[in-house]
Structures are given as structure tokens and as C-alpha cells.
C-alpha positions in Angstrom: -0.6 -14.2 24.1 -1.0 -11.9 21.1 -4.2 -12.2 18.8 -1.7 -12.8 15.8 0.3 -15.8 17.4 -1.8 -18.6 15.8 0.6 -19.9 13.1 -2.0 -22.6 12.0 -4.2 -19.9 10.5 -1.5 -17.8 9.5 0.1 -20.3 7.3 -2.8 -22.5 6.3 -2.5 -21.6 2.7 1.2 -22.7 2.6 2.6 -26.0 2.0 5.8 -27.2 4.0 7.8 -26.5 0.9 6.3 -23.0 0.6 7.3 -22.2 4.2 10.7 -23.6 3.8 11.3 -21.5 0.8 10.1 -18.6 2.5 12.2 -19.2 5.6 15.5 -19.2 3.4 14.4 -16.3 1.7 14.0 -14.3 4.8 17.3 -15.6 6.0 18.9 -13.9 3.0 16.9 -10.8 3.3 17.9 -10.4 7.0 21.5 -10.1 5.9 22.2 -6.2 5.6 25.3 -7.0 3.6 23.4 -9.2 1.1 20.6 -6.7 0.8 22.7 -3.7 0.2 24.8 -5.6 -2.5 21.5 -6.5 -4.0 20.1 -3.0 -3.9 23.3 -1.6 -5.8 23.5 -4.6 -8.2 19.8 -4.1 -9.4 20.2 -0.5 -10.1 22.6 -1.5 -12.9 20.5 -1.3 -16.2 21.5 -4.6 -17.4 21.4 -6.5 -14.1 17.8 -8.1 -14.6 18.6 -9.1 -18.1 21.5 -11.4 -17.4 20.5 -15.0 -18.2 20.9 -16.4 -14.7 19.2 -13.6 -12.7 15.6 -13.7 -14.0 15.0 -17.2 -13.0 16.6 -16.8 -9.6 14.5 -13.7 -8.9 11.4 -15.4 -10.3 11.5 -18.4 -7.8 12.6 -16.4 -4.8 11.6 -12.7 -3.9 9.4 -12.2 -7.0 7.3 -15.3 -6.0 7.2 -14.2 -2.4 6.1 -10.7 -2.9 4.4 -10.4 -6.3 1.2 -11.9 -7.6 2.3 -12.6 -11.3 3.1 -10.7 -14.4 -0.5 -10.1 -15.5 -3.6 -8.9 -13.8 -5.2 -12.2 -14.6 -2.5 -14.1 -12.9 -2.8 -11.8 -9.9 -6.6 -12.7 -9.8 -5.9 -16.3 -9.5 -3.8 -15.6 -6.4 -6.6 -13.2 -5.0 -9.0 -15.9 -5.2 -6.8 -18.3 -3.4 -6.4 -15.8 -0.6 -10.1 -15.1 -0.5 -10.6 -18.8 0.5 -9.2 -17.8 3.7 -11.2 -14.6 4.1 -8.3 -12.4 2.9 -9.0 -10.0 0.1 -6.5 -8.4 -2.3 -5.8 -5.1 -3.8 -4.1 -5.5 -7.3 -1.2 -3.1 -7.7 0.2 -2.4 -11.0 3.8 -1.8 -10.0 5.2 0.4 -12.6 7.4 3.4 -11.9 9.3 6.2 -13.6 7.0 6.8 -16.7 7.6 10.0 -18.7 5.5 9.9 -21.9 1.8 10.9 -22.3 1.2 7.6 -24.3 2.4 5.6 -21.4 0.2 7.6 -19.0 -2.7 6.8 -21.0 -1.9 3.1 -21.1 -1.7 3.0 -17.4 -5.2 4.8 -17.1 -6.7 2.1 -19.4 -5.0 -0.6 -17.1 -6.8 1.0 -14.0 -10.1 1.1 -16.1 -9.8 -2.7 -16.7 -8.9 -3.3 -13.0 -12.1 -1.5 -12.0 -13.9 -4.2 -14.3 -12.1 -6.9 -12.7 -12.8 -5.6 -9.2 -16.4 -5.4 -10.0 -16.7 -8.9 -11.1 -14.5 -10.4 -8.3 -15.7 -10.0 -4.7 -12.0 -10.7 -3.7 -10.9 -7.5 -4.9 -12.4 -4.6 -2.7 -10.2 -1.5 -4.1 -8.4 -0.4 -7.2 -5.3 1.4 -6.5 -2.9 3.7 -8.4 0.0 6.2 -7.8 -0.6 9.7 -8.9 2.6 9.9 -10.7 1.4 6.8 -12.7 -0.8 9.5 -14.6 1.8 12.2 -15.1 5.3 13.4 -14.9 6.8 13.8 -11.5 8.2 17.3 -12.2 4.7 18.6 -13.1 3.1 17.4 -9.8 5.9 19.2 -8.1 5.5 22.4 -10.1 1.7 22.3 -9.6 2.2 21.8 -5.7 4.5 24.8 -5.6 2.0 27.1 -7.5 4.5 27.7 -10.2 3.5 29.1 -13.5 3.0 26.4 -16.1 3.9 26.6 -20.0 1.1 26.0 -22.4 2.3 22.3 -23.0 2.4 21.8 -19.3 -1.0 23.1 -18.9 -2.4 20.7 -21.2 -0.3 17.9 -19.6 -1.9 18.8 -16.4 -5.5 18.8 -17.9 -4.6 15.3 -19.1 -3.6 14.1 -15.5 -6.9 15.4 -14.1 -8.9 13.6 -16.8 -7.0 10.4 -15.9 -8.0 10.8 -12.4 -11.4 11.7 -13.4 -11.9 8.8 -15.8 -10.9 6.2 -13.2 -12.9 7.7 -10.3 -16.0 8.1 -12.4 -15.8 4.5 -13.5 -15.3 3.3 -9.8 -18.4 5.5 -9.0 -20.5 4.0 -11.8 -19.5 0.5 -10.9 -19.5 1.1 -7.0 -15.8 0.2 -6.8 -13.5 1.8 -4.3 -10.6 3.8 -5.6 -7.5 4.2 -3.5 -4.9 6.7 -4.4 -1.3 5.9 -3.0 1.1 8.5 -1.5 3.9 10.2 -3.1 7.0 12.1 -1.8 6.3 15.5 -0.1 7.5 17.7 -3.0 4.6 16.3 -5.2 2.1 15.3 -2.6 0.5 18.7 -2.2 -0.9 18.7 -5.9 -1.9 14.9 -5.5 -3.9 15.7 -2.3 -5.7 18.7 -3.9 -6.6 16.5 -6.9 -7.8 13.6 -4.7 -9.8 16.0 -2.6 -11.5 17.2 -5.6 -12.5 13.4 -6.4 -13.7 13.0 -2.9 -16.0 16.0 -3.0 -17.3 14.8 -6.3 -17.7 11.0 -5.8 -17.8 10.6 -2.1 -21.4 12.0 -1.7 -22.9 8.9 -0.5 -20.0 7.0 1.1 -16.1 7.0 1.0 -15.6 5.7 -2.6 -12.3 7.6 -3.2 -9.6 7.0 -0.7 -6.2 9.1 -0.1 -3.2 7.9 1.6 -1.7 9.6 4.6 2.0 8.7 5.7 2.2 9.4 9.4 6.0 9.6 9.5 5.4 13.1 8.2 4.8 15.5 11.2 2.0 17.5 9.5 -0.4 14.7 8.6 -2.5 14.5 11.7 -3.3 18.3 11.4 -4.1 17.7 7.7 -6.4 14.8 8.5 -8.3 17.0 11.1 -8.4 20.0 8.5 -9.9 17.4 5.8 -12.5 16.4 8.4 -13.6 20.0 9.1 -13.8 20.7 5.2 -15.8 17.4 4.6 -18.2 18.3 7.4 -18.9 21.7 6.0 -19.1 20.3 2.3 -21.2 17.2 3.4 -19.1 14.6 1.8 -17.1 11.5 3.0 -13.5 10.8 3.5 -11.5 7.6 2.8 -8.1 7.3 4.1 -5.4 4.7 4.1 -3.2 5.3 7.1 0.4 4.1 6.6 3.6 5.0 8.6 5.4 5.8 5.3 7.8 4.6 2.7 10.4 7.3 1.7 12.0 8.5 4.9 15.7 8.5 4.0 15.1 10.1 0.5 12.9 12.8 2.3 15.6 13.6 5.1 18.5 13.6 2.4 16.7 16.0 0.1 15.7 18.4 3.0 19.2 18.5 4.1 20.7 19.0 0.5 18.1 21.8 -0.4 18.1 23.5 2.9 14.4 23.1 4.1 13.1 21.7 7.4 12.6 17.9 7.2 9.0 17.0 6.8 9.8 13.8 8.7 9.0 13.1 12.3 12.0 13.3 14.7 11.8 9.6 15.7 9.8 6.4 15.3 8.0 7.1 18.6 6.4 10.2 17.1 5.3 8.3 14.0 3.7 5.6 16.1 2.0 8.3 18.3 0.6 10.1 15.2 -0.5 6.7 13.7 -2.4 5.6 16.5 -4.0 9.2 17.2 -5.2 9.1 13.5 -6.9 5.7 14.3 -8.4 7.3 17.3 -9.6 10.3 15.6 -11.1 8.3 12.6 -12.9 5.7 14.7 -14.5 8.5 17.0 -15.8 10.3 13.9 -16.7 7.0 12.1 -19.8 8.5 10.4 -17.7 10.7 8.1 -14.9 8.3 7.4 -13.6 5.2 5.7 -10.3 3.8 7.2 -7.8 1.4 5.8 -5.1 0.7 8.5 -2.2 -0.3 6.4 0.4 -1.5 8.9 2.6 -4.6 9.9 2.6 -3.3 13.5 0.7 -5.8 15.7 0.1 -3.2 18.4 -1.6 -0.7 16.0 -3.8 -3.5 14.8 -4.7 -4.5 18.4 -5.6 -0.8 19.1 -7.8 -0.7 16.1 -9.6 -3.7 17.1 -10.1 -2.0 20.6 -11.2 1.3 19.1 -13.7 -0.5 16.8 -15.2 -2.3 19.9 -15.3 1.0 21.9 -17.0 3.0 19.0 -19.5 0.3 18.2 -18.0 -0.5 14.7 -18.7 -3.9 13.4 -16.0 -6.2 12.4 -17.3 -6.4 8.9 -18.1 -2.7 8.6 -17.5 -2.0 4.7 -15.6 1.2 5.7 -13.1 -0.3 8.1 -10.2 -2.4 6.8 -6.8 -3.7 7.9 -4.0 -4.4 5.3 -0.6 -5.7 4.9 1.6 -6.6 1.8 1.5 -9.7 0.0 4.3 -12.0 1.4 4.6 -10.3 4.7 2.9 -10.5 8.1 0.7 -13.5 7.2 0.2 -14.0 11.0 -1.6 -10.6 11.1 -3.8 -11.0 7.8 -4.9 -14.5 8.1 -5.7 -14.4 11.8 -7.7 -11.1 11.2 -9.5 -12.9 8.4 -10.2 -15.8 10.5 -11.7 -13.4 13.2 -14.0 -11.9 10.6 -12.4 -8.4 10.2 -12.0 -6.9 6.7 -8.4 -7.5 5.7 -6.7 -7.0 2.3 -3.3 -7.8 0.9 -1.5 -5.5 -1.4 -0.9 -7.8 -4.3 1.6 -6.2 -6.9 2.0 -7.6 -10.3 4.0 -6.8 -13.3 7.0 -8.1 -15.3 10.1 -8.8 -13.5 12.0 -5.8 -14.7 9.2 -3.5 -14.0 8.4 -4.5 -10.6 12.4 -4.7 -9.4 12.0 -1.1 -7.5 9.3 -2.5 -5.6 11.1 -5.7 -4.7 14.2 -3.9 -3.7 12.1 -1.7 -1.3 10.5 -4.8 0.2 14.0 -6.3 0.8 15.2 -2.8 2.4 12.1 -2.6 4.4 12.6 -6.1 5.9 16.1 -5.3 6.6 15.6 -1.9 8.2 12.4 -2.4 10.3 13.4 -3.6 13.7 12.4 -7.2 14.4 10.4 -7.6 11.0 12.7 -10.5 9.7 13.2 -12.0 13.0 9.6 -12.1 13.6 8.8 -13.8 10.1 11.4 -16.3 10.7 10.3 -17.2 14.4 6.6 -17.8 13.2 7.7 -20.0 10.2 9.8 -21.9 12.6 7.0 -22.4 15.1 4.5 -23.5 12.4 7.1 -26.0 10.9 7.6 -27.4 14.3 3.8 -27.6 15.0 3.2 -29.5 11.8 6.0 -31.9 12.6 4.5 -32.7 16.0 0.9 -33.2 14.5 2.1 -35.7 11.9 
């Protein structure tokens, strides 16, 4: 029997009505035909503005996977989750910005989230995407070491200052700052910026955390390279380890532009490197903070085993498990019940702005083998248990 089979703990926070609604939603998501139609439909610029669409989204996929329209609404959800020993990471889900003013506004939102995290023990991290602070094309150009125009130089300085402002405030208030991953063609410059922040702010502990997507075949080597560098420099490393989120786009772009794909040849290779990363970090625990972002039960069980073998306490503040809000509650709530550090990624924002995120969640549940079936089976099991106990 798996550690994560206890549905009473998994769904303790959910009413029968909540569970039944989630069940029918996962039934819909489990249909590739419906998901593919929805993906194409919501790419239409007017789709979300149709009068019947917003209410339907709000009561279904939005409510399942999003914490609310504002940070304050998301905090209410975070406090509710924390009653069951599950923390939250507020994720301001906005994408595709292009203007300097917009990037400054996101920086100000992040600074506000640092204040919220400081005053709410249910929120252990503040997270942002690098390209929320600057144009995608500029990250790519800097990563390729291309010559920048005077205007681009100024924009890059602005990006660095935005990174610096959020990391500095995190350092001043002792709040962890997590930086999400990007596509490979803009990741090199994001990595370099994040490493700069680690060198400056991780002198006492892992406070700034980068993200490694292990479906890339070069990330395990990068992890070891960063470890050697941190050992020489005497600073700490924080890493969120995930399998990855942009596989099809990465493969298509590599093929179209004629360069070798950065993606692993198969899922087994991704799983292997993910687990090897867990092994490497836990065996060098003195230098690392680890956030294992995964919906894979075997990887979670492996990390529990590795923590035991390496003498890492369940509640060690440098070691975390993580899942997305609305998914894999059987993992999250059972880990919380067992006393491990666990945090849900809790996105928030207006419906129109979070639609790209919601579409990815629907696609993920459809494409990941067994994900939707597992969610449905666990909900059925819990509803049956409740029926018998009445």
C-alpha cells in the first residue's frame, strides 16, 4: 500500500459537493477531444469575454486550480490549506508582458507578496518567472551573448534591478525567493542572473532558489557544476527540481531551427535524472535547499527514503515537497499529515490572465499517463468511504 493512498487525509478539506464537482471536472479533462477543442477555443482573443464563458470557467476549472483573482483572496485559501499542514506559494499567473511599465508593476506585486509571506507562516516562498521582469527576446539575446543596442542595455539593467529588488527584500525579511524556469532559449541568461543572486544572498542559507527542468538532458551536469562553484565560493544553493513544462514546444523549435533537441530522448531518462538529482542533493545536504516539485508518487517515496538515509529531519526547513493546487491532493495532504514540509503552487489572477496557465493544466492532466484516472479513482474511493461511514 502506498503512503499516499489514505483518501480520508487527502480530501479532509473537501465537502462531498466539492469532491463530486472535482470528479466531473476530471471526467471532462480526461477527454482528449474536449481538451483539444478547449485549447484551440481559448486561444481565440474574444473567447473569455463571451458572456456565458466566464461564469462557466469560474465555477469549474478556475475554482479547481486557482486561488482567486487577488493575492488577498489567495491568502484566504492558503490559510485554509495550512489548517491541514499544507503550505502555499502564491503564483501571480500573468504572462506575455512587453512594456517596461508592466514589468515594474509585476516587481511591485512581488514586493507586496514578500510582505504577505513575512506576515503569513502559511506562505514559505515567493515565486516569479524571469520573463515577468523583462522581454522574452532580450533574455534570449543576452543568453546568446549577442550585442545589445543602447536601449536594450538599459532594459537589461532594469531587469537586473527588478531581480535585485525582490531578492534584497526577501533577504531583509528572511523570505525565500523562488525563480521559475523558462524555455531553453531564454534560460541561460535567467540562470546567470539567478546565480548572481544566489552568490549575493545565499551566504547564510538557501534563500534564493532556481528551477531545474530534468526533462532537459543537460540539467544534471549543470546541477553538479553549480555545486562545485558554490563549494569554491562558499555560498548555498536552492533548487526546485521538476520534470518540465515545455516539451513539445522545445522539440518543435529545435526541429524547425535545426539544432539538437535539448529534451531527453524518453520519459525514462527524465525520471532517471530527476531521481539522480534528488540523490545528489540529499547526499550533499549541507550545501543545498531542495524543493521537489512532482506529482510522481515514486519520486516522493524515494525522497522520503533518501532523507531518512541521510539523516534529514522531516521538517528540515531546507527540504520541501510541492504539488500544484487542485492536483495530487493525496500526495500533499498525506505528506502534511506525516509532518513533511509540503507546499502547493497556488496561482491567482483574473480569469483572462490565468487562461494560459489553466490550459496547460488541462493539457497536463490529459497527457500525463494515468494522472486523470488516478485522480478519479481516489475521489471515487473517498466518496465510497464516506458513504459507508454515514
